[in-house]
N, C-alpha and C positions, 0 to 999 in steps of 0.2 A: 504494500500499499504506500503510495507516493504521500509525502507529508511536505508542508510549506518550508521554503529556504530562507524565509524570513518573516514575510508578513503573514500572520496566522489567518488572514482571510482568504488566502490561496488553497485552504483545504477544501475538497470537493465535497458534494453532498454524498456522492457514492462511498468516499473514503470513510465520512463520518459514519454513514450507516453500517459500512463493513465493520468498523471498528467497534461499533456497539454490538453487533451480532455475534463477533467470534467468541470463542470460549477463552483464548488466551493470546496474549500479544507478546511477540519476542522483538526485543529492540537493542539496538547498538549500545545506547547508554541509557539505562532505566531512569537515572535520575533526570537527564535531560528530557526523554520522552514524557515523563511524568508531567512536566509543566505544559505540554501540549494537551495531555489527556485531561488534566485537571481543568483547563481552559474549555474543554469541549464537554466537561462534566461526564467523563467515562471512566468508569472503574473497572479494570480487569486484571486478572493475575499477570504479571510481566516475568518474562524470562530474560536475561541478559545474553546476548548473542553477538559476538564481535570476531574480528579476525583473530584474535589469540585464542578463543575457545571454540570455533565453529566446527572443527572436525570432532571435538570431544564432545559438544552439546548436540550434534546434528542427529545422531542415531535416537537419543533420547526424546527429541522434539518429534521426529517423524514417527516413533512409536506412538506418541500422544494422539496424533492425527489418525493412525490406524486403529486406535482404541475408540475413535468416533469424535474427536475434537477438531473444530475448525480453528486455524491459528493464522494470525496475521503478522507479517515481517514488516516492520518499519526501520528506517535508519534515523540518524540524527537529524537529517534535513534531506530534503529532495527524493529522488526515487531510488529504492534499493537495488543493488546489484550493480549499479552503474557507479564504479569507483568506491563501492561502499559494500559490506558483507552481503552475501546472499546468493552468489554465484554456486558456492559449494552445495548448499542445501538443496537449491532448485534442480541441480543435476542429479543429487541423490534422490529427492523426492519422485523425480521422473522415472527414475531406475526402478523404484518401488511403485510405479504406476498410481502416484498419488496426484491429484489435480492440483496445477499450479495456476492461479488466476491473478493476471496483472490488474490493478487498480491505478489507472494513470492519474499523473497530476504535475506539480511542479518539478522542473528539472533544470539545474543550472547551465547545462551545455545550450539548450534550445532557448532559455530565456535570454541568454547572452547574446545568441545569434540574431535575435528578433531586432535588436537596437545597435547592434555594432557597426552596421553599414558595411559589411564585408560580403564577399561571394557566398552564398547559402546553397548554390545548386550542388556543389560537391564539397565535403569537408571530411576531414579525418580526425577522429577523438583519441587523444593518446593518454588521457588521465593525468596522473601525477608521474613525471619522469622518474625513473629507477633512481635509487641513491648509489645502486651497484655501478662502479666506474665504467666497467666494460659494457654492461648492458645499456646505460645511459648513453654512451657513445654510439652505440649501434642505433638507439632510437634517434639521436640528434641526426646521425647519417641519414636514416630514412625520412626525416623531416626536411633535410637539405635537398632530397631527391622528389620531394612531393609537390605536386602542381595544384593541390586543393587548399583550401583554407584549413590551417591547422588549429585546433582548440587543445588546450592544456588547463589542467587545474594546478594552483601552486598556494603554498602557505604563505603567510606574511614574512616570517624571517628567511624564506628561501627565494623570495621574488627576484631579488637584485641578481643573485648568482644564476638563476636559470635565465634572465634575460641576457646576461653576459654570455653564457653558454650559447644561446640562440644567435647572438650577434657574430660569435665567433664561426659559427656554422652557416648561417643564412645572409650575412652581411648587415648592414644597417638599414633594415626594411621598415616599412610602417607597421605599426602594431597596435592592437586596442587591448586595453586591460579593463575588465569589469569588475567592480568589487561592490560588496555588501548588497547584492542584488535583492531587490524587493523590500530592502530596509529603508529606514529614514535618510542614511547618508549614501544611498546608492549613487554610483558614479561610473562614466565611462572614460577613461584616460586614453587620449589618442595621440600618437606622434611617432617619431622615429625610435627605434629601439635605444639608441645612444642617449636621446633627451629624455627618455624615462628613466633611464639608468642614472643620469646626472641629477635627477630631481632631488633636491635636499630634504623636503618635507617627508617625514615618515608616511608610508602608505599603509593602513591598517585595514584589516577584514581579510576575507577569503577571496582568492582571485580565480576569475577565469581569464586566460590569456588567448587571444584570436589573433592569428598571424595570416593574413590574406597573400599567400604565395603567387597569386594572379596579379596582385596590384604592386607593381616595382616600377618606378620612374625610370631608372637606369635600364631595365629590361625592355620597356616601351621605346627608348630610344634606339637600343641594339637591333630591335625587330625591323625599324625603318631600313637598315642597311642590309638585312637578309635578302636573298634571292628569292623571288615570289613563290618558286615551288618548296623551298625550305621553309618559308613563312607558313605556308598552307599547311604543311606536315606539322608545325609547331603546334597550330590551334587544332588539327584533327586528333592529335595526341593528348590535347586536353578534353576531348569528348565533344567539339562543337560540332554542330551539322553544317552542310555544305553553305546555307544561305548565311549563316552566324559567321562562318570563317570569313566568306567574302566581304560582309559587313565590316568587320573587324579589321580586315586588313585596308579596306578604304579608308577607315578611320585613322589607322596608324600612318597612312602615306598621305593623308589629307587630300583624297582624291575621290572622284564619283565611283560608286560602286559597280556602276554599269561597266566602266572600263576594266575593272577587275574582273567582273563576271564573264567578259568575253574572253579573256585570258584562259579562264577554267571551263569554258562551254563543254568541252569534251572531257573533262575529268570525272 
């Protein structure tokens, strides 16, 4: 069951009804979830379920379902399973032919995308970058080769290091940082990576980082110098249809799209 990521009004009617109807609620942090449940005037038995005990508690929880209980899984905020506990128990439940029903609601990734002003047609979500140096390097290499909008989560005390890593791998591109989503101090910070790194004020709150790897001024300039065939293939690899490619090439070269169309008439 998805829960609010900040503003408590973002709980859905279906989520409220589900939490009222189930026999047990399993929560990432029971103390944190209790605040929401108290606000909704819902009293249910709570079981703590987080990354450090999920393998240990999964069997016990699934046994309770097989005994006839309905159980709701919630995380501290937003949609469970998405960079939050839940993936393990969902897989185990399906192995045991237990129904898994998603109750949709707030999700920081989609909320951030709605107002970021980046390409939303294709995006890749990496969650939190790994703390393991070898895995992190591999992830950054993947981001470097990605043509989609890249979305990351990051904690306040790691945000500048992560932006520095991104600058090292993708150069000084435009970036959007969304913080405190749906809360009083909700903010979208836009600029070049270097500009955001150099900000003196401390940036508080949880972050969603959005990096539009299609939006790069230097790249746009270099595309003008490409041979037409190469430029066509460039956009084709990005998944654009023929009409869209011709329109984009015309825009890049500041020329009439009919001229470009004639050149690719037989393509």
